N, C-alpha and C positions, 0 to 999 in steps of 0.2 A: 404536496409536500410543505413541511415547515420551513424554516430557515434554518435549524440546525439539521435538520435531515440534509436539506442541500451543501450545508458546509460538510459537514459527513463526508456526504458523496465528493465533493471535489477536493478534500485534505485526501481522501482516499485515491482519488485518482492525482492527483499530484506526486504523491509517492510512490506510486504504480510506476508512474511516467518516467519517476528520477532513478528510479532502479534499472527499468528496463531499459534506459538509454545507457546508464552507467556499465550493466553487463554485458549488453549489444557492443559497444565500442570495446569492453577488455575483451569480449571473444575474439572478435576480428583480428585483435591486436597478438593476442597470447595463444591460440589455437589455431588446428588447422580442419576447425568446424567449413562447410560451403554449404551451398542451397539454401532451406529451408529451416536448418538445423540450429543455423546461430540466432533467428528470429522465435524460434519455436522454445529451444532455451533458455533463452532470455525473458520470454514468457514465463516461462515455469519458476525459473530461479526469485524475478521479479513478484512473483504472484505469492508464493512461500516466504520473501523476506520482508515484503511490504507491510506498514499498521494498518491493524483493522481499525476503522473508526464507527460509531456508532451513538445515535439522539435517542435517550431512551426516556420515558415519560414516570418522573417519579413523582412523592408526593410535597415536594418542593418546587414543583416544574417541569421542564424539557432540561435534560445535561446532556453532555458531548462527552461520552468515553472514549478511551483510547486501548487497544491491546495489541502487544507487540510481541514478537517469538525472543527478541534479549531483554526484554521487561517482565521483571515477577510481577505476577497481578495485572489488576487492570487499575488506570490511572485517571481521572476525572480532570475532561479539559476546562470544562464552563458549565 
């Protein structure tokens, strides 16, 4: 794995973890869900809402791109 691929993986993991913890806290506080429904629902919501990062080799070298449901198009990170 290249340096940018590792960076993309870490960014994706951190974004998912932050959303998962936030959604799990909100579900416990504001819903009547119990048991395995809380982490399962937080996992699904976190997966759908977290941005996707990918390292791509181009003619100019390797670049890092991000795609998110709340942004139009694909954004170049580096």
